[in-house]
N, C-alpha and C positions, 0 to 999 in steps of 0.2 A: 548738760552738754558734755562733750568728750574733749579732754585736753591732753596734750603732750608737753611736758615742761622740759625745756632745753637744759643741757648740762651746765650752761653758764648762768642759769637763773637760780636764785636761792631755793634750795630743796623744800623749805617749809611751805612754799606755794602749793605743793602737792597736797599736803594735809589741809591747808586752808580751803582749797577747791573741793576736796572731799567732804569737809564739814558743811559746805554749802550745797551738798547733794550732787556734785558733779562726778563724773568718771574721769579721774586724773591719774596719769602715769608719768614717770620720770625717765628721761633718756639715760641718765646715769644708772638706773636699775635695769634697763632693757638692752642698751647698746652703747655702753661707755666707749668714748673715743670715736664715735661715728662721725662721718663727714656731714657737712650741712646738707648735701644732696641726699644722703642716706636718711637723715632726720626728716626731710620733707617727704621722701618716699614713704616712710613709716607713718607720718601724719596722714598722707593720702590713703594708704592702705587701710588704716584704722579709723578714717574719717574723724580726725582730731584737730582741734584748733591748737596751733603751736604758740606757747608762751616763751618768749626769749628776750635777751638783752643784746643779741648779736645783730647789728644792722646789716650784715652781709646778706641776710635773708631778703631784704628789699631788693638787692641786686639780682638775686636768683629769681625772684618772682617777676620783677618788672623788666629788667634788662635781658635776662636769659629766657624769659617766658616760661618759667617753671610754674608749678601750681601747688596750692595747699587748700585745705578746707577753710582755713582762716589763720591769721597771724596776729598776735598781740606782741608788739615790740615795745618794751618798757625802756625809756631813756631817762633815767633818774640821775640827778646830780649828786645824790647821796651815795656814800660808800656803804651805808648800813643796809645789810640784807633785809631787815625787817621793814624798812621804809619802801624798798622796791616791791616787796610782797604786798604791803598795804596798798600801794599805788595800783598794782595789778588787780587786786581784789576790788578796789573801788571801780575800776573800769569794767571788770566782769559783771559786777552787780549793776552798774549803771547802763551798760550797753546790752547785756544779755545776748539774745539770739542774733543781734546785729553783728556780733563777732564772726558768725558763720558767713563765709564768702567775702570777708573784708580783711584788709591789711590795716591794722590800727596801730598808730604810733602814740604812745601815752607818756606824758611827762607831768611835772608838777604844775605847769601852766595850763594843762588841758590835754585833750585827745584829738587827733585827726583820723578820720575814718575814710578809707578809700576802698571802694568796691573792686573786687577782682573779677576778671573774666568778662 
């Protein structure tokens, strides 16, 4: 799969996704300081699932009717970047292609999958 890792998400997620055979790029490498709308536009343009910790993307997708190929929103209680990355990788490994076309909220207690569109 193709992923775009948001600026607010730990950078090691890019390497972890690549090690799993995915095509992953980071917002901080491509468009540092971009607005959320610009990040979604890039995800659409390149057909990438967005990995983020920014819950504002839920508002953009559902309240403002924006779109994305998929969003993985990680809501971890841990301040440790490695824990957030591990949580994201468990979801990617567990859900696989289900991420495409879905808005997934993942936390320590589990994941909620909502189909978009």
